[in-house]
N, C-alpha and C positions, 0 to 999 in steps of 0.2 A: 662265308662260314656258315656253318649248319644250325640248327636251331635249337640243340641242346645247348654250344657251345656261346650262342648269343644269349640265352637266357642266363647262363651262370654269368655271361662277362656284364649283362646289364644288374644281376642283383650286386654285384661287385661294386659297380657305379654306384648305384642308390646307397648301399653303406657307405662308401668313401665321402659319397656329396654330402650325406646325416652329418657325420664326424665334423666335416669341412665347416659346414653351416652352423653347428654347435660351437664350434672353436669362434668363428669369424664375426657371427651375425650380429653378436654385442656389441660389435664396434660399429656398426653401421646406426645407429640410434639408442643411446643410454638408456633413453624413455622406454624403449623395444625391448632393454634388457629384463630377463628374468633369471633369478638362481637356478643353474642345471644343476644341482645339488652343491656342489663346491667348482665345477669346473676343470680342466688340466690345460687351459693355455692362457697362461699372464697377461693383463694388459697391457700395449704398448706403453713405452716410457713418457711419463710426464714432461709435460713442457711448461716450464717455469718463465715468467717474466724476469724474476731475478735468483739464477740455480745458485745451491750450494756450491761452495769452489772446486769440489771432486768432480761436479756433473757439469760443471763451465762448458767445457769442451765439447761434449757429445750432445748439450742443449739446445733444440728446435725452439721457436719463437710459436708462444702459443698463438691460438687464431681468434681473431674479434667476428663479429657478427652482426650484420647488417640488415631488418627485414620490412618491407613495406606491407603492412595489414588493410586491406579492404573493407572500407565500416557501411555496414548496409544503414540507412536514415533510421531504420527503425528497430532492429535487432542487433545492432551494434558489432563487434568485429565477430568474424567468423572463428571458427574452431582451428587449431592449428599446432604442429609442435615447431620449436624453432632452437636448432643447433648452431654452435660455432663446427667449424669443418674440421676441428680436430677432436669435437666431440666431448671436450671437457667440461663445457657449460651448456645448460637447453634448459627451456622452460617452455611447458606445455599450456596452451590457453583455451577452456572451452568458449563453446560459442556464445557470443555477448558478454564473454569476461570484461571487454572495453567499452564501455557505453559510447550510444553515438552524439556526436557534438553537433548541433546545428553549425552549418556551414562548411562542415569539415570533412574530405570523403575518404580518408585513410589516416593510417597512424606507422609512425615510424619508432619500430622498436631496437634498438642496440645492445650489444653485450661486449664491454670491453675489458678484457684483464687486465688487473694490477697489481704492482707489487703491493706486499701490506704495507700498512701504514710503521715506522718507526716505533711510535708509542701507541699503544691499542689496549683498550680496555677490554680480556677474555673473560667470560663466567669462568669459576674455580673451577679448579682438575684439570680444565684444556687448555691447550695453546694451539693457535693457528697455527694449518698447513699447505702448503699451497700458496695457488693466488688468490687475489680480490677478485671477484667480478662483479662490475658495474654494470644492472639492466635498468634501460629507461627506456621510456616511452613518449613519445609528445605527437599532437595533432598534426594535421595536414590539412590545409598550409595555414594553420592557423600559428603553430608552434606551442599552443598551450600545452604543459605537463600533463598527463594521465595520472589519475589520483588514485585511490582506492577500489580495489579494481570489484567489480559486481559479483565474480565469482574465484574462489581461489585458484591461483596457478600452481603450478608442480615445476619444480624450482628441482632439476638434478647437477651437481656439480660431482666430478671423478676429483681424486685427491692421490699423491705421492704414497710409494710404499714405506713403511716406517725404515728407519735404517739401524735397529735395534733388532730387526726380524720378529717382533714380538707381535701379536695383536692386540691393537687399540680398538676401541670404539671413536666412533666417529659420529657428529651432529652438525648440522646445517645451520651456521652461525647468519643472523642479519642486523645492518647500521642501514642507517641513515646519513653518515657521515663517513663510512668508514674508518672510525677511531674506535667508538662506541660498540660493543658487538653484544647480541643476547642470543640465546639457544634457543632455535625452534624444534618440536617434535618431530623427529626425523626417521626414516627407513636409512638402517647402513647395511648397503649389499658388499662385504668386504674380502669375497672373490672375486668379485668386478671393480674394485675401491672405487665404490659409488655411494653417495648420498641423496636422497631426495626426500622432500620436505613440502608442506602446502604454504602457499606466504598470499597475504590480500595485498601486499604493496611490492612495486618495483623497489631498487634501492639498492644496495651490497649486500653483498654473499661471500661467505666462505665457509671452510670445513673446519671445525674445531676436534681436535684430536686428544683423546684421554690423556693424562701424561702417566696412567700406571697402565701396563697390558701384560697380557699372556702367553703361554709359549704357543706355539702354529703345532697345530696337528693335524691330519688328513683324517676326515669323518667316515666312518664305515661303509655308508652310501656312495660316496664317491668313489673310494674303492671300488665297490660293487659295481659301479655304474662302469669306471675304466675295463674290468674284466670282462662285462658283456659287452660294451662295444668292440674293442679290439679282439677278445673270444670272436664276435662274430664276423669279423674280417677275416681273421685267421680261416674260419670254417669255409667260407665262401672259398677262399684261395684255395685251400686244399680241394673243395670240389670242381673247380677250374682244374688245378693239374689233374685229378681222377681223371675228368672228362677227357683231357688232351690226350693223355695216355691211353687209354680206350682207344681212340680215335686214331691215333696211330698207329695201334696193335693192328686194328683193325683194317689198315691200309696196306700195312706190312702182308697180312694175310691175301688179300685181292690181290698182291703182284706176285705172289708165290704162286698162287692155282694157274696152272697150264690152261690156255684156251678150251673150252669145250669145240671141238670137231663134229659137223654136221657125220653123219653115216653117209656113204657112195650112195647115191637111186640105186634101187634094185633093176639088175639087168631083165629085158621083157623076153621072155620065153617063146623061142617060136616053134610051133609045132609043125614039123615038117610033113604030115598027113594031111595036114585042114589045107584046103585052098585058099 
């Protein structure tokens, strides 16, 4: 492959990798997500503990998580992000969020998905959607429960699409018993179907959805972004095609050109009068 063809191929590869990364990187870790205007790749199907009847046949079991966090005897826990394998529930803890406890060397953090309780008290104007996640932490080897965090952790929960196809507001709900819930000030990423909020204690967490919704629409920024990305791919592809056609035309000309012949060597003239 010639240098121009290699350069054009590399340009197309970079463009494709960028687009693929923009689409897929969000699923690697919910806490690493950032709104990409509005995105154009829908999140994967939600995994229910107790799915609606219409989704029961295709539903996959949600993941739980169990993590061991080392404790420094002076500074406490190290910073880290802890997510279930399906990325539906995550918590980020800063350094020292869990204080040290004399005699304990680590903390066991567990994230378990649960079905919502039959009779739950939800703040007005909302209903609970998706799974309930119970997050607990206990010291090891003493098994003492972790109380208040020394600095707030960031909880991120995914939520399922609304069956009415409207846009609803979402809020993180917190509970100590899984029945009586309170709303926590949250950031709602509607495009990625994620809610994020700061919490000072572990416990039960879920997503509350507003009962009213608005009609979906595609923002202008998203349209322009899509035009830019796919237009860039088209331009690179056309450039590669043009370069390929030029190379083939050059090769055909080279084949048609007859080979150059060297002139025969000049004959030596003999002077008959010279001795």
